[in-house]
N, C-alpha and C positions, 0 to 999 in steps of 0.2 A: 740405821741399823746395818749390821754386816750380814753376809751370806753364811749361813750355817754350813760347816763342813766337818766331816768326822773321818777317823781312820779306824778300820774295823778289820780284825784278823778273821778271815773266812776258811772254812774247812779246817779249824783249829781245835785241838783238844784243850789248849791253854794258850794264854796271851803269849805274843812273840813267837808263835808258831803259825803253821798254815800259810796263807797268802794274804798280805795286807793289801786293802783297796781303800781308796778315798771315796767318800760320798758327799756330793754337794747338792744341798736342798735349795732349789730355785723358786723363787716367788714369781718371777716373769722369765719369758724366754730370753737366752743369751746367744750371740752369734758363735758360729764354729770357731773362729779365730781366737775368741776370748776362751772358750772352753778348752781348746788345744793349748793355750798358754798356761791355764791353770793346771793341767795335767802334766804339762812339762815341769812346772814349779813344784808340784807334789812328788814328781819323780817315782812313782810307784808304777807297777805293771799296768794297772788300770785305774782310772778315776772316772766314777759314775756320776751323771747329771740327771737329776730326777725333777720333774715338774708335774704338779697336779693337773689332771685332764679329767674333769667331772668327779666321778667317785674312783676313777682309775689314775695311772700315772704314765707319763711319757719318760722313757729311759734311754740314755745314750751313753756309750762308753768310749774312752779315749786312752790310749797308751801315751807315754811321753812324746811319741812320734806321730801317731796316726789314729784315727778313728776306726773301730772295729765293728763288725756286724753282730757278734755275740760273745758275751762273756759270762760265765757261770759265777766265779767267785764274787764279782762286784755286784751281780744281782742279788746273790745271798747276802752280801753286806748291806745293800740298799734296803731290802725287805727288813732286815734287822733293825736298821736305823729308823725306819718308818714306825715300826711297833715300839721300840724303846723309847723314842723320843716324844710319843703321843700324837703324832701326826696320822696315825692309823690305829684303830682298835686291834688288839692282838687276836681277837676272835675272828676278824674280817680278813679274807684273803687278800694279799697284795697283787694287783693286776698291772702288768706293764706292757705298754705298746712299745715295740721296738723294730728295729730293721730285720729282725728275724721273727716277726710276728708277736702275738700275744704270749706272754710268759707269765704263769701264775704261780705264787708262793703261799704256802700255808705253814703254821707251826703246829707240830705235834711231837710230844715226847721229849721236849726241850731241843728239838732239831727243827730244821727248816726244810721243807720238801718242795722241790722246784719242778714245775712241769715244762720240759723243753723239747725242742724238735731232735729227733734221732738224726744222726749224720753218718749213715752207713758208708762203708768203704767199697771201692771197686779195685780189685787185685790189678796190680801193674808192675812191671819190672822197674826197679828203682834206677833213675838215670845215673850214668857213670859218674857225674859230678857230685851226686848225692852219696853214692857209695864211697867215694874218696873222702868226701867230708866227714863221713861217719867212721870209716876205718875198722868196722867190726863185722863179724859174720852175721848176715841176714838170713832169716828163716822164712820171713814173708814180707811182701811190700804191697802198699796199696794207697789210695788217696781218695779224699772226698773233694768238695768244692771249696775247703779251707785248707787242709793240711795233707802232708804225707804221714803215713804211719808205717814204721818198721818193727817187726817183732825180732828180737835178739835171742840168742840161745839160752840165756840165764839171767837171773836177777842180778848176780854179780856183774855181768857184762853190762847191764843197764846202769847199774850204780857207778861203774868204772868208766863209762863213756866221757870222753872229751872231744866233742866234734869240733871240726873247724868252723867257727861262727862266720868268719869272713865268707866262706864258701856258701854256707847256709843262707846268707843275706842275698845271694844272687838267685835263689830259686824263686819262681813265681807262684808262691803260695804264702799263706800267713805264717806257718810253722811246721816244725817236725816233731812227731810224737814217736817216742821210742818205748818199747814195753816188752814183758815177758811174763810168764807165770811167776807167781809169788812163791817163795820157799816155804813160808809159814804165815799163819794168821789171816792174810788176805788172799783174794782170788788171783790178782795180778798187781804188778808194779808198772810204773811208767815215769817218764820225765819229758819235759816239753821245752822246746827252743824255738824262739821267734825273733831272731835279730832284724829280720825285714821290717818288723814294726816297732823296733827300739826295745825289745825284751830279750835280753841274751838267754837266760833261762828263767821260765815262770815257776815260782814255787809250788802252786797247786792250780791246775786248770780245769775248772768245770766243764767248759765247753768242749775240751778234748775227750772227755767221758762220754759226750754224745756219740762219739765214733768208738771209743774203747768198750763201752758197754754192749753194744750190738756184736762187736768183734769177738770179745771174751765170752759173751752169752751163747753165741753159736758154737764156738769151740768147746765150751765146757758143759753145754746142755742146761744152762741156768737162765732164769729170768731175774734173780736177784743176786747181786754181786757187790763186793767191797773191794775197792782199789786204794792202793797207797801210792802217792806221787813221791818218789824218792829224792826230792831236792834237798838242799842243805836244811831248810826250815821243816819240810816234810808236811804231808797233810792226807787225811782219809776222806774218800768221797763214796758214798753209798749209791748205788745204781739199780733202779727197777726198770725193766723193759716193758713197753706198753705200745707194741705196734710201731706206729710212725713216730711215736713219742718216747721220751725217757724221763724218768723221774730221779733228779740228783738230790742227794740227802747229805746234809752237813750242819755243823754248828758255826756260830759266829760270836765274836767277843769285842765289844768297843775298847779301843785303846786310847783314842784322843777325841776331844770335842774342842771346836774352835769356830772362828769366823773369818771369812774374806773381807777385808775392809777397802 
């Protein structure tokens, strides 16, 4: 028997939008080199590897280049696959043990609700090399333990940004979030670049919203927000603030089912 593997569009309104993730259902543990090779072969921003652990699951995420500590869209995709494949009853929460602690997902109103750690930012001046790599007017800059975040002056500035990816690769962080107030429909827009871990621009980044939610919640005086990640594919992420946690909300659609032989 082969190893089941799926491709799922996460934070997507329809297929071929949002952020595609591969989900690999393991029956036994596999070593890191093998998982990294599979992620490189799949060549998506994230490949998730999930293994039953009693009534819960162990979950790890790999880009084509490296393992990461937290990934929103691949967690969303994994919960969707467990429920739709019959590995887990849809009425039962999906509980994942990860490098970022316990993450829990439930289904409600045809959407998936994910309990994640908040990743608040500390204000700090952007290094000169980061300013040069971005080449746009920065209204605010700060970072957390994963990423830099820069607020730009407008949605148009975020959408038009063409950063120097070679320069971003040298920054000692996972990636760069750029954001602004949204002009209509959503509370904010964002984009995410992570060339250091092999992802030039990520289509929709759930984990970035662990920082974006608290940031825009404080600025706008809201505890419930909706963000739009303005990549070429685009995707919508709901955020609810809950103290040291955030709840990320989105939809997922299966695109491909297969097996590794």
